[in-house]
N, C-alpha and C positions, 0 to 999 in steps of 0.2 A: 815341131807343132803344138801349139798354144792348146793346154786342154781345157776344153768348154766346161765353164760352171754349173754346177747344179744348183736348180732354183732352191730358195732357203725353203726349210721346212713352216717356221714360224713365219714364214712371208702368205702363205696358201690363204685365200680369205673364204671366211664359211668353212662348212664340212668341218664342224666339230667334232661330231659323232665319227667319223671315220676317223680324223685324227689320233682320238682319243681311244680307239680301238685298235691303232695301231702301235700307240705309243706303252698299252698294256702287254700286249704281246711281247712287244720288245724287253719289256721289264721283264716279264714271265714266259717265255716261251714254252712252258708246262700248260699253259692254257688250252691253246690247240687249235690255232689259229681265227683268221677273221675272213668272212664272206662280205664283197662289198658289189651290191647290186647298184646298177643304175649304166646309162646311154653314155656314150662315147661324149668326151670332152667334159667331164665329171672332175678331171685331176686326181683319177685312180692312181694310175702309173707313175705321174709327176709326183703325189707324196708319199710312196713307196721308195723312190727313189733319193728324193729328199729327206727324208728320214734315215736311210742307210747312209747319207755324207755328211750327215748330222751328228753320228756317234762319235766317239772319240775309238783312236785305234787299237786293237787288242792284243795282247801277246799271244803268240803262238808258237810250239814245236818247230823249229825250222825242218822243212823237209818230208813233214806229216803231212800222208795224204789227205788225212782229215783236219789237220792245224788245229790239234789237240791247247787246251789249255792247259799250261805248266804248271799252275796252280789248283787244277780238278783233278785230282788222281784218280775220282771215281768216274769219271767221264772220258779215262783215257783209251785207246785204241790199245789192240792187240800190241802193236809193235810198238810203240810206247812204253807199256809196260814192261815188254820184254827189254827194254834198252833199259829202263832205270833198275832191273831185277839186277841187270850184268853190270849195273854202275858205269856203264857206260854213258862218254859225255853228250850232252844235247846243246846245240846252239837255240836262244830264243830271236824271233822276229816279232815283227808290229806288222798288222794288217789293220785294212782298213774292213768293214761290214761289206759285204757286197750284195748285191741283187744280181739272186740267181734264176736266170727266166727257163719255165717250163714249157715246152710245145703241147700243141694240141695232139698233136701226132706221132708223142713219145710214147716207142715201147715199153714194156716194164722191162726188157733189161736193162735198158737205157736208162730209164730212171733207178731202180735198187742197184743196179751193177749183177755181173756176171761171173762167176765160178768155173773154172775149167776143171771140169771132174776128171777129165783123161789124166793130167798132170799130177791129181791128188791122190788116185790109186799107184800112178808108177813110180812117183817120189814120195808121197806120205806126207806130201807139206799142201798146205791151203794156197792155191794162187787165187786172187780178189781182183778183177778189174772193176774198179769202181765206176758208179752212175751218177748222175744227178744228187739223190740224197748223201751223198760222201763230201758233194763240192757244197752243197747247201749247210753243212752242218758250223754253227754260230753263225750263218749267215740268214737272210730273209729269201726262201723259195716264192718266187713268185709266178702263179700261174693264171692267163689270160682267159677270159670265155671258159672255164672251169667245168661250166654245163656242158660244153661241147667235148671232154674227155671221156677216153671209156672209164666204166664206173670202176671196174676192176683196178684201175689205176689210180682213181681217186680214193679207192678203199685203202690201198697200200699208203698214200701219201699221210692220210688220213690217222693211221695205226703207227707210224714214223712220227708221226707229229705230237702226238699223245705219248707214246712211248719214251721218245727221246731217242730209241735203238733202232736201227733197219736190218733185217735178219733175212737172209739169204738161204735157200736151200735148196738142194740139183742132189737128187741120185742119193740122197743119205749123207750129203756132205752139208754141213752147216755154216755160215759167216756171218757174224753181226760186229757193225760197228757202231762208233757215235753218229746220231742223225736229230741231234737238237739245233732245228730252225725255226723261222716264224715262218707260218704258214700264211700265204694272203692267195686266195681265188677272189677274181672277179668275174662280175657276168653280166652281161644284159639280158634283163629278163624277155623282153621281144624276141630275142634267138632263142629261147628254148628255155624248160627247165630245170632244175636239179631234184635227184629223186629224196622224196622226204628223209628215208633212212642214213642219207650222206648229210643233207641238211643240217640234221637234230647234230652230228657229230662235230658240225664246226661252232667252236668255244661261242665267236661271237658274231652277228650280223649286221650289216648296217645298209642302207638305202641312202644313195647320193643323189641330186637332183637340183637343179635349178642353175649352177653355179658354172661358168664357162673356163676352160681350162687357164688357171693362170700362168701355164708355160708361153701361150700365145700372146700374152703382153710385152710390149716391146718398149725396151729401156734403152733411154740415150747413148747410157754408161752401164752395161751388162755389170761389170768389173765392180762400179761404186755401189751400184743397186744391193750386190752379194755382199756387199760391204759393211752395207750402211746395217743388216741384221746380226754381224757378228756377236754383238753381247749378248743379245735375245736367243742367239743359238748357241752360246756357250751355257747359258742359265738354263736351260731347258736340258741338254746334253748335260751338264751337271746333276741336273735332279733327276734325270733317266736314272744314271749310274747311282746316286744314294738311294733311288729307290729301290733297285735290284739288291743293294746290300742290307737293307732296311726288312726287306719282304719275309726272311724264315723268321721274323723275330714278331710278325703281327699275328695278335691274336683276336678270336671270334667269341664271345660272351655266347652263354647259351642261349639267353633268350633269344639272340639274333639267329639262330641256326632254328629255332622253332617257328619264328618267323617265316621265314626262309621256305620251311616244311610246308607250314601252312599257306603259304603264296604259291606253293605247286600244286598243293590241291584244291585249293579254290578256283584257279583258272586250268586246269582239267589238263596238266602237264604231266605227258604219259613218261614213264622211268625214272631213274634218279638222276641221269646227266643234266638236267637242268636244273637241282639242286647245288650238287656238285660245282658247276660252272658258275652258278650265279658267288659260290661263298670265296670261289676264289678269284674270281673278279673283282670281289670286292675287297677282299684282303689286297688285291694289286693296287686296288684305286687308291688303300687308306696310303700303302705304301709309297704312292704317286704323291699324296696329298703331307707324305712327312709324319703320320701316325702309327703307330705301335697297336691303336684299336680301331677295330672297326665300327662305324656309326650306321643311322638310319641312313644318312645322306649315302653313303656308298652302296649301298640296298638299294635303294631309288636308281642311281645311276645305273650300278650292275645289271638290274632289269631290265632296261631300258635297252642294252647292248645282247644278254644273250636270252634275252625270252623271245622277244616278236620271232622270231623263223621256227619256234618249236610251239608256237600255237597251231590248235588245230585248222585243219583249211579245208577247202574245197579245190578240187583241181584247179590249174593257171590263176589261184588268188592268191592274195598275198595273206601271212597271217597277220593278225592285228594285234596291239595287248591295249588291253583296258588299263590305263593308268591310274584313272581314278581307284579301281579295285586295288590297284599294287598300292597306292597311296594310305588309301584306307585300313588295310591290312598292316602295312610297315609303320604306321605313324601311331597304331592304337596299340 
């Protein structure tokens, strides 16, 4: 059976903020995810799957339940670390990034995995049955209608997304494994709201409206249509990979940090998460643009993605960001 082609990411018309937010989280999964608000038919799932297809295959330790990166020793699971310590050879395989979907009905055990406490007591060894967070490591975890998900499960997801590690504890027995993934949550505001405490923990938030799903567009020759975007796809993929390598060397000037603090105070944003997220987003933007120094333009774009959902708001109302005030502070 012939594999159905995936709609090219670079062919998606409009929704620039959504596409940029997704790209930034792929470059820097430590950002903490993106929440996409919008009605059905606004290319949300299309964009997520298209981005996963766009990226080049990655190296992974063959047979590893968490598909660890053989080059990232600090992110290895216990099994890979033990194998390497014993000098046991391992094989490398290449895997495409995939989209792991988390259903609204998922229980906590299904998400985080389970520990066999009885086995641990009898055998003195930990027996762990992986959950969706294990499958999501180094992939995209996609949660449609996240506003309808149990709040505790959302908490677990956001903790893992922020820390890059999933820890399961049962009856005094604990097990940790790498869970570094891109968290993408989508919701239709008409179907219910999400608690402000959880909303604040998403790094970025975008609202999509007005565009029809490009996946519904009919092409006389789909293969030729996809092939026509091959060069653009490769250019963007190369840019994303290069940005990931450049990111650790990106610097932020002291005056930029002062402006971010001034901005948070002026807008009345509570806590320090907004400051940290804004800076991390600006650094990722700089890397995406091929620079090692954060510029004012990066802070402007980062503010547009990281601050609106953190603005004080009344119940059932959207937070609004005063961009004029943002520009006044950042440009002076």
